[in-house]
PDB file of N, CA, C, O and CB in Angstrom:
ATOM      1  N   UNK A   1      11.561 -33.869  -0.495  1.00  0.00           N
ATOM      2  CA  UNK A   1      11.422 -33.075  -1.693  1.00  0.00           C
ATOM      3  C   UNK A   1      10.735 -31.761  -1.341  1.00  0.00           C
ATOM      4  O   UNK A   1       9.732 -31.747  -0.627  1.00  0.00           O
ATOM      5  CB  UNK A   1      10.634 -33.843  -2.777  1.00  0.00           C
ATOM      6  N   UNK A   2      11.270 -30.682  -1.835  1.00  0.00           N
ATOM      7  CA  UNK A   2      10.704 -29.348  -1.595  1.00  0.00           C
ATOM      8  C   UNK A   2       9.717 -29.013  -2.697  1.00  0.00           C
ATOM      9  O   UNK A   2       9.918 -29.376  -3.856  1.00  0.00           O
ATOM     10  CB  UNK A   2      11.820 -28.270  -1.519  1.00  0.00           C
ATOM     11  N   UNK A   3       8.662 -28.326  -2.336  1.00  0.00           N
ATOM     12  CA  UNK A   3       7.700 -27.888  -3.343  1.00  0.00           C
ATOM     13  C   UNK A   3       7.637 -26.372  -3.349  1.00  0.00           C
ATOM     14  O   UNK A   3       7.847 -25.729  -2.320  1.00  0.00           O
ATOM     15  CB  UNK A   3       6.300 -28.492  -3.078  1.00  0.00           C
ATOM     16  N   UNK A   4       7.350 -25.809  -4.501  1.00  0.00           N
ATOM     17  CA  UNK A   4       7.255 -24.369  -4.676  1.00  0.00           C
ATOM     18  C   UNK A   4       5.827 -24.037  -5.082  1.00  0.00           C
ATOM     19  O   UNK A   4       5.260 -24.681  -5.965  1.00  0.00           O
ATOM     20  CB  UNK A   4       8.281 -23.854  -5.736  1.00  0.00           C
ATOM     21  N   UNK A   5       5.256 -23.040  -4.441  1.00  0.00           N
ATOM     22  CA  UNK A   5       3.915 -22.586  -4.785  1.00  0.00           C
ATOM     23  C   UNK A   5       4.031 -21.644  -5.985  1.00  0.00           C
ATOM     24  O   UNK A   5       4.296 -20.453  -5.824  1.00  0.00           O
ATOM     25  CB  UNK A   5       3.219 -21.877  -3.564  1.00  0.00           C
ATOM     26  N   UNK A   6       3.831 -22.185  -7.182  1.00  0.00           N
ATOM     27  CA  UNK A   6       3.981 -21.416  -8.422  1.00  0.00           C
ATOM     28  C   UNK A   6       2.989 -20.257  -8.472  1.00  0.00           C
ATOM     29  O   UNK A   6       3.331 -19.183  -8.966  1.00  0.00           O
ATOM     30  CB  UNK A   6       3.787 -22.326  -9.645  1.00  0.00           C
ATOM     31  N   UNK A   7       1.781 -20.448  -7.977  1.00  0.00           N
ATOM     32  CA  UNK A   7       0.772 -19.385  -8.007  1.00  0.00           C
ATOM     33  C   UNK A   7       1.252 -18.173  -7.216  1.00  0.00           C
ATOM     34  O   UNK A   7       1.018 -17.035  -7.623  1.00  0.00           O
ATOM     35  CB  UNK A   7      -0.572 -19.892  -7.440  1.00  0.00           C
ATOM     36  N   UNK A   8       1.918 -18.407  -6.096  1.00  0.00           N
ATOM     37  CA  UNK A   8       2.398 -17.294  -5.275  1.00  0.00           C
ATOM     38  C   UNK A   8       3.512 -16.535  -5.976  1.00  0.00           C
ATOM     39  O   UNK A   8       3.687 -15.339  -5.742  1.00  0.00           O
ATOM     40  CB  UNK A   8       2.886 -17.802  -3.919  1.00  0.00           C
ATOM     41  N   UNK A   9       4.256 -17.202  -6.820  1.00  0.00           N
ATOM     42  CA  UNK A   9       5.357 -16.553  -7.528  1.00  0.00           C
ATOM     43  C   UNK A   9       4.854 -15.745  -8.712  1.00  0.00           C
ATOM     44  O   UNK A   9       5.366 -14.657  -8.978  1.00  0.00           O
ATOM     45  CB  UNK A   9       6.369 -17.591  -8.000  1.00  0.00           C
ATOM     46  N   UNK A  10       3.865 -16.254  -9.423  1.00  0.00           N
ATOM     47  CA  UNK A  10       3.450 -15.613 -10.664  1.00  0.00           C
ATOM     48  C   UNK A  10       2.356 -14.568 -10.496  1.00  0.00           C
ATOM     49  O   UNK A  10       2.114 -13.795 -11.423  1.00  0.00           O
ATOM     50  CB  UNK A  10       2.987 -16.645 -11.615  1.00  0.00           C
ATOM     51  N   UNK A  11       1.695 -14.517  -9.360  1.00  0.00           N
ATOM     52  CA  UNK A  11       0.632 -13.532  -9.145  1.00  0.00           C
ATOM     53  C   UNK A  11       1.252 -12.279  -8.545  1.00  0.00           C
ATOM     54  O   UNK A  11       1.760 -12.326  -7.424  1.00  0.00           O
ATOM     55  CB  UNK A  11      -0.494 -14.100  -8.215  1.00  0.00           C
ATOM     56  N   UNK A  12       1.222 -11.167  -9.258  1.00  0.00           N
ATOM     57  CA  UNK A  12       1.819  -9.949  -8.712  1.00  0.00           C
ATOM     58  C   UNK A  12       0.956  -9.362  -7.596  1.00  0.00           C
ATOM     59  O   UNK A  12      -0.270  -9.465  -7.629  1.00  0.00           O
ATOM     60  CB  UNK A  12       2.019  -8.912  -9.822  1.00  0.00           C
ATOM     61  N   UNK A  13       1.593  -8.759  -6.631  1.00  0.00           N
ATOM     62  CA  UNK A  13       0.916  -8.077  -5.534  1.00  0.00           C
ATOM     63  C   UNK A  13       1.362  -6.629  -5.569  1.00  0.00           C
ATOM     64  O   UNK A  13       2.529  -6.335  -5.831  1.00  0.00           O
ATOM     65  CB  UNK A  13       1.230  -8.743  -4.144  1.00  0.00           C
ATOM     66  N   UNK A  14       0.432  -5.729  -5.306  1.00  0.00           N
ATOM     67  CA  UNK A  14       0.718  -4.306  -5.392  1.00  0.00           C
ATOM     68  C   UNK A  14       0.382  -3.608  -4.087  1.00  0.00           C
ATOM     69  O   UNK A  14      -0.452  -4.075  -3.312  1.00  0.00           O
ATOM     70  CB  UNK A  14      -0.056  -3.675  -6.541  1.00  0.00           C
ATOM     71  N   UNK A  15       1.045  -2.484  -3.858  1.00  0.00           N
ATOM     72  CA  UNK A  15       0.719  -1.621  -2.722  1.00  0.00           C
ATOM     73  C   UNK A  15       0.576  -0.190  -3.227  1.00  0.00           C
ATOM     74  O   UNK A  15       1.224   0.221  -4.189  1.00  0.00           O
ATOM     75  CB  UNK A  15       1.812  -1.715  -1.602  1.00  0.00           C
ATOM     76  N   UNK A  16      -0.280   0.545  -2.556  1.00  0.00           N
ATOM     77  CA  UNK A  16      -0.425   1.968  -2.801  1.00  0.00           C
ATOM     78  C   UNK A  16       0.421   2.654  -1.729  1.00  0.00           C
ATOM     79  O   UNK A  16       0.085   2.597  -0.546  1.00  0.00           O
ATOM     80  CB  UNK A  16      -1.951   2.436  -2.763  1.00  0.00           C
ATOM     81  N   UNK A  17       1.526   3.307  -2.140  1.00  0.00           N
ATOM     82  CA  UNK A  17       2.473   3.882  -1.189  1.00  0.00           C
ATOM     83  C   UNK A  17       2.347   5.395  -1.133  1.00  0.00           C
ATOM     84  O   UNK A  17       2.396   6.086  -2.150  1.00  0.00           O
ATOM     85  CB  UNK A  17       3.899   3.492  -1.557  1.00  0.00           C
ATOM     86  N   UNK A  18       2.181   5.886   0.094  1.00  0.00           N
ATOM     87  CA  UNK A  18       2.162   7.319   0.381  1.00  0.00           C
ATOM     88  C   UNK A  18       3.508   7.652   1.008  1.00  0.00           C
ATOM     89  O   UNK A  18       3.797   7.198   2.115  1.00  0.00           O
ATOM     90  CB  UNK A  18       0.955   7.720   1.332  1.00  0.00           C
ATOM     91  N   UNK A  19       4.331   8.433   0.329  1.00  0.00           N
ATOM     92  CA  UNK A  19       5.645   8.823   0.853  1.00  0.00           C
ATOM     93  C   UNK A  19       5.513  10.125   1.645  1.00  0.00           C
ATOM     94  O   UNK A  19       4.848  11.069   1.220  1.00  0.00           O
ATOM     95  CB  UNK A  19       6.679   8.987  -0.303  1.00  0.00           C
ATOM     96  N   UNK A  20       6.160  10.144   2.792  1.00  0.00           N
ATOM     97  CA  UNK A  20       6.110  11.318   3.654  1.00  0.00           C
ATOM     98  C   UNK A  20       6.811  12.492   2.997  1.00  0.00           C
ATOM     99  O   UNK A  20       7.817  12.317   2.309  1.00  0.00           O
ATOM    100  CB  UNK A  20       6.743  11.018   5.013  1.00  0.00           C
ATOM    101  N   UNK A  21       6.284  13.685   3.205  1.00  0.00           N
ATOM    102  CA  UNK A  21       6.922  14.903   2.730  1.00  0.00           C
ATOM    103  C   UNK A  21       7.940  15.421   3.740  1.00  0.00           C
ATOM    104  O   UNK A  21       8.668  16.372   3.455  1.00  0.00           O
ATOM    105  CB  UNK A  21       5.874  15.973   2.445  1.00  0.00           C
ATOM    106  N   UNK A  22       7.994  14.810   4.899  1.00  0.00           N
ATOM    107  CA  UNK A  22       8.931  15.224   5.943  1.00  0.00           C
ATOM    108  C   UNK A  22      10.222  14.418   5.800  1.00  0.00           C
ATOM    109  O   UNK A  22      10.180  13.236   5.461  1.00  0.00           O
ATOM    110  CB  UNK A  22       8.309  15.030   7.364  1.00  0.00           C
ATOM    111  N   UNK A  23      11.363  15.048   6.054  1.00  0.00           N
ATOM    112  CA  UNK A  23      12.646  14.363   5.861  1.00  0.00           C
ATOM    113  C   UNK A  23      12.776  13.038   6.616  1.00  0.00           C
ATOM    114  O   UNK A  23      13.334  12.080   6.079  1.00  0.00           O
ATOM    115  CB  UNK A  23      13.754  15.270   6.283  1.00  0.00           C
ATOM    116  N   UNK A  24      12.276  12.967   7.837  1.00  0.00           N
ATOM    117  CA  UNK A  24      12.403  11.734   8.618  1.00  0.00           C
ATOM    118  C   UNK A  24      11.065  11.017   8.780  1.00  0.00           C
ATOM    119  O   UNK A  24      10.930  10.134   9.628  1.00  0.00           O
ATOM    120  CB  UNK A  24      12.990  12.043   9.990  1.00  0.00           C
ATOM    121  N   UNK A  25      10.081  11.392   7.975  1.00  0.00           N
ATOM    122  CA  UNK A  25       8.762  10.778   8.068  1.00  0.00           C
ATOM    123  C   UNK A  25       8.742   9.392   7.454  1.00  0.00           C
ATOM    124  O   UNK A  25       9.571   9.064   6.605  1.00  0.00           O
ATOM    125  CB  UNK A  25       7.728  11.651   7.396  1.00  0.00           C
ATOM    126  N   UNK A  26       7.807   8.598   7.881  1.00  0.00           N
ATOM    127  CA  UNK A  26       7.646   7.242   7.362  1.00  0.00           C
ATOM    128  C   UNK A  26       6.632   7.227   6.234  1.00  0.00           C
ATOM    129  O   UNK A  26       5.682   8.010   6.227  1.00  0.00           O
ATOM    130  CB  UNK A  26       7.216   6.279   8.477  1.00  0.00           C
ATOM    131  N   UNK A  27       6.838   6.338   5.289  1.00  0.00           N
ATOM    132  CA  UNK A  27       5.830   6.166   4.245  1.00  0.00           C
ATOM    133  C   UNK A  27       4.801   5.152   4.735  1.00  0.00           C
ATOM    134  O   UNK A  27       5.072   4.352   5.631  1.00  0.00           O
ATOM    135  CB  UNK A  27       6.479   5.701   2.894  1.00  0.00           C
ATOM    136  N   UNK A  28       3.632   5.203   4.137  1.00  0.00           N
ATOM    137  CA  UNK A  28       2.564   4.251   4.437  1.00  0.00           C
ATOM    138  C   UNK A  28       2.248   3.481   3.168  1.00  0.00           C
ATOM    139  O   UNK A  28       2.265   4.050   2.076  1.00  0.00           O
ATOM    140  CB  UNK A  28       1.290   4.971   4.991  1.00  0.00           C
ATOM    141  N   UNK A  29       1.958   2.188   3.301  1.00  0.00           N
ATOM    142  CA  UNK A  29       1.625   1.364   2.134  1.00  0.00           C
ATOM    143  C   UNK A  29       0.425   0.490   2.461  1.00  0.00           C
ATOM    144  O   UNK A  29       0.306  -0.050   3.560  1.00  0.00           O
ATOM    145  CB  UNK A  29       2.835   0.490   1.701  1.00  0.00           C
ATOM    146  N   UNK A  30      -0.462   0.363   1.477  1.00  0.00           N
ATOM    147  CA  UNK A  30      -1.698  -0.389   1.651  1.00  0.00           C
ATOM    148  C   UNK A  30      -1.879  -1.329   0.465  1.00  0.00           C
ATOM    149  O   UNK A  30      -1.596  -0.944  -0.669  1.00  0.00           O
ATOM    150  CB  UNK A  30      -2.917   0.563   1.793  1.00  0.00           C
ATOM    151  N   UNK A  31      -2.342  -2.547   0.702  1.00  0.00           N
ATOM    152  CA  UNK A  31      -2.552  -3.470  -0.418  1.00  0.00           C
ATOM    153  C   UNK A  31      -3.580  -2.907  -1.387  1.00  0.00           C
ATOM    154  O   UNK A  31      -4.579  -2.316  -0.978  1.00  0.00           O
ATOM    155  CB  UNK A  31      -3.005  -4.851   0.091  1.00  0.00           C
ATOM    156  N   UNK A  32      -3.321  -3.098  -2.677  1.00  0.00           N
ATOM    157  CA  UNK A  32      -4.225  -2.580  -3.702  1.00  0.00           C
ATOM    158  C   UNK A  32      -4.129  -3.458  -4.946  1.00  0.00           C
ATOM    159  O   UNK A  32      -3.348  -4.409  -4.986  1.00  0.00           O
ATOM    160  CB  UNK A  32      -3.891  -1.099  -4.046  1.00  0.00           C
ATOM    161  N   UNK A  33      -4.922  -3.136  -5.948  1.00  0.00           N
ATOM    162  CA  UNK A  33      -4.805  -3.841  -7.222  1.00  0.00           C
ATOM    163  C   UNK A  33      -3.819  -3.074  -8.112  1.00  0.00           C
ATOM    164  O   UNK A  33      -3.223  -2.086  -7.682  1.00  0.00           O
ATOM    165  CB  UNK A  33      -6.208  -3.984  -7.922  1.00  0.00           C
ATOM    166  N   UNK A  34      -3.659  -3.528  -9.328  1.00  0.00           N
ATOM    167  CA  UNK A  34      -2.668  -2.912 -10.217  1.00  0.00           C
ATOM    168  C   UNK A  34      -3.028  -1.487 -10.633  1.00  0.00           C
ATOM    169  O   UNK A  34      -2.197  -0.787 -11.211  1.00  0.00           O
ATOM    170  CB  UNK A  34      -2.501  -3.760 -11.450  1.00  0.00           C
ATOM    171  N   UNK A  35      -4.246  -1.050 -10.349  1.00  0.00           N
ATOM    172  CA  UNK A  35      -4.676   0.315 -10.678  1.00  0.00           C
ATOM    173  C   UNK A  35      -4.689   1.221  -9.455  1.00  0.00           C
ATOM    174  O   UNK A  35      -5.070   2.387  -9.549  1.00  0.00           O
ATOM    175  CB  UNK A  35      -6.060   0.292 -11.309  1.00  0.00           C
ATOM    176  N   UNK A  36      -4.273   0.689  -8.303  1.00  0.00           N
ATOM    177  CA  UNK A  36      -4.213   1.500  -7.089  1.00  0.00           C
ATOM    178  C   UNK A  36      -5.480   1.526  -6.277  1.00  0.00           C
ATOM    179  O   UNK A  36      -5.599   2.330  -5.352  1.00  0.00           O
ATOM    180  CB  UNK A  36      -3.859   2.870  -7.439  1.00  0.00           C
ATOM    181  N   UNK A  37      -6.440   0.663  -6.596  1.00  0.00           N
ATOM    182  CA  UNK A  37      -7.702   0.618  -5.840  1.00  0.00           C
ATOM    183  C   UNK A  37      -7.514  -0.212  -4.577  1.00  0.00           C
ATOM    184  O   UNK A  37      -7.151  -1.386  -4.643  1.00  0.00           O
ATOM    185  CB  UNK A  37      -8.853   0.029  -6.709  1.00  0.00           C
ATOM    186  N   UNK A  38      -7.763   0.402  -3.435  1.00  0.00           N
ATOM    187  CA  UNK A  38      -7.647  -0.260  -2.135  1.00  0.00           C
ATOM    188  C   UNK A  38      -9.023  -0.767  -1.730  1.00  0.00           C
ATOM    189  O   UNK A  38     -10.005  -0.028  -1.796  1.00  0.00           O
ATOM    190  CB  UNK A  38      -7.064   0.707  -1.051  1.00  0.00           C
ATOM    191  N   UNK A  39      -9.096  -2.029  -1.310  1.00  0.00           N
ATOM    192  CA  UNK A  39     -10.342  -2.601  -0.808  1.00  0.00           C
ATOM    193  C   UNK A  39     -10.472  -2.201   0.661  1.00  0.00           C
ATOM    194  O   UNK A  39      -9.962  -2.889   1.545  1.00  0.00           O
ATOM    195  CB  UNK A  39     -10.373  -4.170  -0.983  1.00  0.00           C
ATOM    196  N   UNK A  40     -11.152  -1.094   0.911  1.00  0.00           N
ATOM    197  CA  UNK A  40     -11.255  -0.577   2.273  1.00  0.00           C
ATOM    198  C   UNK A  40     -11.977  -1.538   3.206  1.00  0.00           C
ATOM    199  O   UNK A  40     -11.713  -1.543   4.409  1.00  0.00           O
ATOM    200  CB  UNK A  40     -11.966   0.754   2.267  1.00  0.00           C
ATOM    201  N   UNK A  41     -12.875  -2.344   2.679  1.00  0.00           N
ATOM    202  CA  UNK A  41     -13.588  -3.314   3.513  1.00  0.00           C
ATOM    203  C   UNK A  41     -12.657  -4.406   4.036  1.00  0.00           C
ATOM    204  O   UNK A  41     -12.947  -5.031   5.056  1.00  0.00           O
ATOM    205  CB  UNK A  41     -14.732  -3.945   2.724  1.00  0.00           C
ATOM    206  N   UNK A  42     -11.551  -4.637   3.351  1.00  0.00           N
ATOM    207  CA  UNK A  42     -10.614  -5.687   3.755  1.00  0.00           C
ATOM    208  C   UNK A  42      -9.579  -5.184   4.770  1.00  0.00           C
ATOM    209  O   UNK A  42      -8.848  -5.983   5.356  1.00  0.00           O
ATOM    210  CB  UNK A  42      -9.903  -6.245   2.528  1.00  0.00           C
ATOM    211  N   UNK A  43      -9.518  -3.873   4.977  1.00  0.00           N
ATOM    212  CA  UNK A  43      -8.562  -3.312   5.934  1.00  0.00           C
ATOM    213  C   UNK A  43      -9.126  -3.390   7.345  1.00  0.00           C
ATOM    214  O   UNK A  43     -10.327  -3.221   7.556  1.00  0.00           O
ATOM    215  CB  UNK A  43      -8.218  -1.852   5.575  1.00  0.00           C
ATOM    216  N   UNK A  44      -8.259  -3.645   8.293  1.00  0.00           N
ATOM    217  CA  UNK A  44      -8.667  -3.584   9.693  1.00  0.00           C
ATOM    218  C   UNK A  44      -8.901  -2.135  10.101  1.00  0.00           C
ATOM    219  O   UNK A  44      -8.600  -1.217   9.339  1.00  0.00           O
ATOM    220  CB  UNK A  44      -7.604  -4.239  10.603  1.00  0.00           C
ATOM    221  N   UNK A  45      -9.430  -1.930  11.286  1.00  0.00           N
ATOM    222  CA  UNK A  45      -9.756  -0.575  11.740  1.00  0.00           C
ATOM    223  C   UNK A  45      -8.552   0.365  11.737  1.00  0.00           C
ATOM    224  O   UNK A  45      -8.655   1.505  11.286  1.00  0.00           O
ATOM    225  CB  UNK A  45     -10.342  -0.630  13.128  1.00  0.00           C
ATOM    226  N   UNK A  46      -7.419  -0.109  12.237  1.00  0.00           N
ATOM    227  CA  UNK A  46      -6.229   0.733  12.296  1.00  0.00           C
ATOM    228  C   UNK A  46      -5.714   1.107  10.918  1.00  0.00           C
ATOM    229  O   UNK A  46      -5.395   2.268  10.661  1.00  0.00           O
ATOM    230  CB  UNK A  46      -5.142   0.035  13.068  1.00  0.00           C
ATOM    231  N   UNK A  47      -5.635   0.125  10.034  1.00  0.00           N
ATOM    232  CA  UNK A  47      -5.178   0.399   8.667  1.00  0.00           C
ATOM    233  C   UNK A  47      -6.141   1.304   7.929  1.00  0.00           C
ATOM    234  O   UNK A  47      -5.721   2.179   7.172  1.00  0.00           O
ATOM    235  CB  UNK A  47      -5.000  -0.898   7.894  1.00  0.00           C
ATOM    236  N   UNK A  48      -7.426   1.099   8.143  1.00  0.00           N
ATOM    237  CA  UNK A  48      -8.423   1.947   7.484  1.00  0.00           C
ATOM    238  C   UNK A  48      -8.276   3.396   7.928  1.00  0.00           C
ATOM    239  O   UNK A  48      -8.327   4.306   7.101  1.00  0.00           O
ATOM    240  CB  UNK A  48      -9.844   1.445   7.785  1.00  0.00           C
ATOM    241  N   UNK A  49      -8.093   3.615   9.228  1.00  0.00           N
ATOM    242  CA  UNK A  49      -7.897   4.983   9.730  1.00  0.00           C
ATOM    243  C   UNK A  49      -6.643   5.608   9.125  1.00  0.00           C
ATOM    244  O   UNK A  49      -6.655   6.774   8.728  1.00  0.00           O
ATOM    245  CB  UNK A  49      -7.797   4.985  11.270  1.00  0.00           C
ATOM    246  N   UNK A  50      -5.561   4.832   9.055  1.00  0.00           N
ATOM    247  CA  UNK A  50      -4.315   5.346   8.480  1.00  0.00           C
ATOM    248  C   UNK A  50      -4.478   5.668   7.002  1.00  0.00           C
ATOM    249  O   UNK A  50      -3.971   6.683   6.525  1.00  0.00           O
ATOM    250  CB  UNK A  50      -3.183   4.336   8.669  1.00  0.00           C
ATOM    251  N   UNK A  51      -5.180   4.814   6.282  1.00  0.00           N
ATOM    252  CA  UNK A  51      -5.408   5.030   4.853  1.00  0.00           C
ATOM    253  C   UNK A  51      -6.229   6.303   4.625  1.00  0.00           C
ATOM    254  O   UNK A  51      -5.874   7.130   3.785  1.00  0.00           O
ATOM    255  CB  UNK A  51      -6.125   3.812   4.231  1.00  0.00           C
ATOM    256  N   UNK A  52      -7.307   6.455   5.360  1.00  0.00           N
ATOM    257  CA  UNK A  52      -8.160   7.643   5.201  1.00  0.00           C
ATOM    258  C   UNK A  52      -7.407   8.911   5.604  1.00  0.00           C
ATOM    259  O   UNK A  52      -7.566   9.959   4.980  1.00  0.00           O
ATOM    260  CB  UNK A  52      -9.448   7.502   6.044  1.00  0.00           C
ATOM    261  N   UNK A  53      -6.589   8.808   6.647  1.00  0.00           N
ATOM    262  CA  UNK A  53      -5.788   9.959   7.067  1.00  0.00           C
ATOM    263  C   UNK A  53      -4.789  10.345   5.977  1.00  0.00           C
ATOM    264  O   UNK A  53      -4.673  11.519   5.625  1.00  0.00           O
ATOM    265  CB  UNK A  53      -5.048   9.651   8.385  1.00  0.00           C
ATOM    266  N   UNK A  54      -4.070   9.359   5.444  1.00  0.00           N
ATOM    267  CA  UNK A  54      -3.070   9.645   4.403  1.00  0.00           C
ATOM    268  C   UNK A  54      -3.722  10.311   3.201  1.00  0.00           C
ATOM    269  O   UNK A  54      -3.161  11.245   2.628  1.00  0.00           O
ATOM    270  CB  UNK A  54      -2.354   8.351   3.965  1.00  0.00           C
ATOM    271  N   UNK A  55      -4.899   9.840   2.815  1.00  0.00           N
ATOM    272  CA  UNK A  55      -5.607  10.450   1.684  1.00  0.00           C
ATOM    273  C   UNK A  55      -5.989  11.891   1.996  1.00  0.00           C
ATOM    274  O   UNK A  55      -5.947  12.753   1.118  1.00  0.00           O
ATOM    275  CB  UNK A  55      -6.863   9.637   1.331  1.00  0.00           C
ATOM    276  N   UNK A  56      -6.363  12.153   3.247  1.00  0.00           N
ATOM    277  CA  UNK A  56      -6.842  13.483   3.623  1.00  0.00           C
ATOM    278  C   UNK A  56      -5.719  14.519   3.690  1.00  0.00           C
ATOM    279  O   UNK A  56      -5.975  15.714   3.542  1.00  0.00           O
ATOM    280  CB  UNK A  56      -7.547  13.414   4.960  1.00  0.00           C
ATOM    281  N   UNK A  57      -4.480  14.075   3.911  1.00  0.00           N
ATOM    282  CA  UNK A  57      -3.392  15.037   4.099  1.00  0.00           C
ATOM    283  C   UNK A  57      -2.371  15.005   2.945  1.00  0.00           C
ATOM    284  O   UNK A  57      -1.214  15.385   3.122  1.00  0.00           O
ATOM    285  CB  UNK A  57      -2.683  14.757   5.423  1.00  0.00           C
ATOM    286  N   UNK A  58      -2.816  14.550   1.770  1.00  0.00           N
ATOM    287  CA  UNK A  58      -1.950  14.593   0.592  1.00  0.00           C
ATOM    288  C   UNK A  58      -1.604  16.056   0.307  1.00  0.00           C
ATOM    289  O   UNK A  58      -2.484  16.916   0.258  1.00  0.00           O
ATOM    290  CB  UNK A  58      -2.643  13.920  -0.652  1.00  0.00           C
ATOM    291  N   UNK A  59      -0.350  16.314   0.127  1.00  0.00           N
ATOM    292  CA  UNK A  59       0.112  17.670  -0.125  1.00  0.00           C
ATOM    293  C   UNK A  59       0.572  18.381   1.135  1.00  0.00           C
ATOM    294  O   UNK A  59       1.368  19.317   1.058  1.00  0.00           O
ATOM    295  CB  UNK A  59      -0.975  18.462  -0.777  1.00  0.00           C
ATOM    296  N   UNK A  60       0.088  17.954   2.291  1.00  0.00           N
ATOM    297  CA  UNK A  60       0.500  18.559   3.553  1.00  0.00           C
ATOM    298  C   UNK A  60       1.521  17.666   4.274  1.00  0.00           C
ATOM    299  O   UNK A  60       2.573  18.139   4.703  1.00  0.00           O
ATOM    300  CB  UNK A  60      -0.728  18.808   4.454  1.00  0.00           C
ATOM    301  N   UNK A  61       1.201  16.376   4.400  1.00  0.00           N
ATOM    302  CA  UNK A  61       2.097  15.439   5.082  1.00  0.00           C
ATOM    303  C   UNK A  61       2.607  14.330   4.170  1.00  0.00           C
ATOM    304  O   UNK A  61       3.699  13.801   4.381  1.00  0.00           O
ATOM    305  CB  UNK A  61       1.392  14.827   6.261  1.00  0.00           C
ATOM    306  N   UNK A  62       1.821  13.980   3.161  1.00  0.00           N
ATOM    307  CA  UNK A  62       2.213  12.898   2.250  1.00  0.00           C
ATOM    308  C   UNK A  62       2.131  13.365   0.804  1.00  0.00           C
ATOM    309  O   UNK A  62       1.291  14.187   0.438  1.00  0.00           O
ATOM    310  CB  UNK A  62       1.321  11.658   2.459  1.00  0.00           C
ATOM    311  N   UNK A  63       3.029  12.814  -0.005  1.00  0.00           N
ATOM    312  CA  UNK A  63       3.011  13.057  -1.443  1.00  0.00           C
ATOM    313  C   UNK A  63       1.872  12.246  -2.062  1.00  0.00           C
ATOM    314  O   UNK A  63       1.311  11.356  -1.422  1.00  0.00           O
ATOM    315  CB  UNK A  63       4.385  12.686  -2.095  1.00  0.00           C
ATOM    316  N   UNK A  64       1.541  12.559  -3.299  1.00  0.00           N
ATOM    317  CA  UNK A  64       0.518  11.751  -3.984  1.00  0.00           C
ATOM    318  C   UNK A  64       0.993  10.308  -4.020  1.00  0.00           C
ATOM    319  O   UNK A  64       2.179  10.054  -4.227  1.00  0.00           O
ATOM    320  CB  UNK A  64       0.240  12.284  -5.436  1.00  0.00           C
ATOM    321  N   UNK A  65       0.088   9.362  -3.822  1.00  0.00           N
ATOM    322  CA  UNK A  65       0.515   7.961  -3.735  1.00  0.00           C
ATOM    323  C   UNK A  65       0.920   7.390  -5.088  1.00  0.00           C
ATOM    324  O   UNK A  65       0.533   7.899  -6.140  1.00  0.00           O
ATOM    325  CB  UNK A  65      -0.595   7.117  -3.144  1.00  0.00           C
ATOM    326  N   UNK A  66       1.706   6.326  -5.035  1.00  0.00           N
ATOM    327  CA  UNK A  66       2.107   5.622  -6.233  1.00  0.00           C
ATOM    328  C   UNK A  66       1.833   4.143  -6.052  1.00  0.00           C
ATOM    329  O   UNK A  66       1.893   3.624  -4.937  1.00  0.00           O
ATOM    330  CB  UNK A  66       3.590   5.873  -6.553  1.00  0.00           C
ATOM    331  N   UNK A  67       1.530   3.463  -7.152  1.00  0.00           N
ATOM    332  CA  UNK A  67       1.305   2.021  -7.133  1.00  0.00           C
ATOM    333  C   UNK A  67       2.654   1.351  -7.357  1.00  0.00           C
ATOM    334  O   UNK A  67       3.361   1.653  -8.318  1.00  0.00           O
ATOM    335  CB  UNK A  67       0.252   1.579  -8.224  1.00  0.00           C
ATOM    336  N   UNK A  68       3.001   0.434  -6.451  1.00  0.00           N
ATOM    337  CA  UNK A  68       4.291  -0.249  -6.543  1.00  0.00           C
ATOM    338  C   UNK A  68       4.092  -1.753  -6.422  1.00  0.00           C
ATOM    339  O   UNK A  68       3.153  -2.223  -5.780  1.00  0.00           O
ATOM    340  CB  UNK A  68       5.260   0.255  -5.451  1.00  0.00           C
ATOM    341  N   UNK A  69       4.971  -2.478  -7.036  1.00  0.00           N
ATOM    342  CA  UNK A  69       4.977  -3.931  -6.913  1.00  0.00           C
ATOM    343  C   UNK A  69       5.467  -4.282  -5.531  1.00  0.00           C
ATOM    344  O   UNK A  69       6.480  -3.752  -5.074  1.00  0.00           O
ATOM    345  CB  UNK A  69       5.863  -4.598  -8.004  1.00  0.00           C
ATOM    346  N   UNK A  70       4.760  -5.165  -4.862  1.00  0.00           N
ATOM    347  CA  UNK A  70       5.113  -5.569  -3.497  1.00  0.00           C
ATOM    348  C   UNK A  70       6.023  -6.793  -3.524  1.00  0.00           C
ATOM    349  O   UNK A  70       5.906  -7.634  -4.415  1.00  0.00           O
ATOM    350  CB  UNK A  70       3.842  -5.866  -2.670  1.00  0.00           C
ATOM    351  N   UNK A  71       6.901  -6.893  -2.581  1.00  0.00           N
ATOM    352  CA  UNK A  71       7.821  -8.022  -2.497  1.00  0.00           C
ATOM    353  C   UNK A  71       7.339  -9.089  -1.524  1.00  0.00           C
ATOM    354  O   UNK A  71       8.149  -9.892  -1.061  1.00  0.00           O
ATOM    355  CB  UNK A  71       9.193  -7.542  -2.088  1.00  0.00           C
ATOM    356  N   UNK A  72       6.079  -9.125  -1.203  1.00  0.00           N
ATOM    357  CA  UNK A  72       5.597 -10.104  -0.214  1.00  0.00           C
ATOM    358  C   UNK A  72       5.552 -11.492  -0.752  1.00  0.00           C
ATOM    359  O   UNK A  72       5.169 -12.418  -0.038  1.00  0.00           O
ATOM    360  CB  UNK A  72       4.242  -9.733   0.274  1.00  0.00           C
TER     361      UNK A  72
END
């Protein structure tokens, strides 16, 4: 018999997505709550550096971020 984790299905997960302003640039996404708040203490060193960098270059390399529903 197969079981389904109902909690995992019904709890929404969100990401804060920074879309690149460059035609072939990659977007960056970080876990957040439904209001776009990222728990920086929960990010590893690499993700934290990327998050702080993306915030610092909004308008130059990345568009303003948007909160999106995650498919994880």
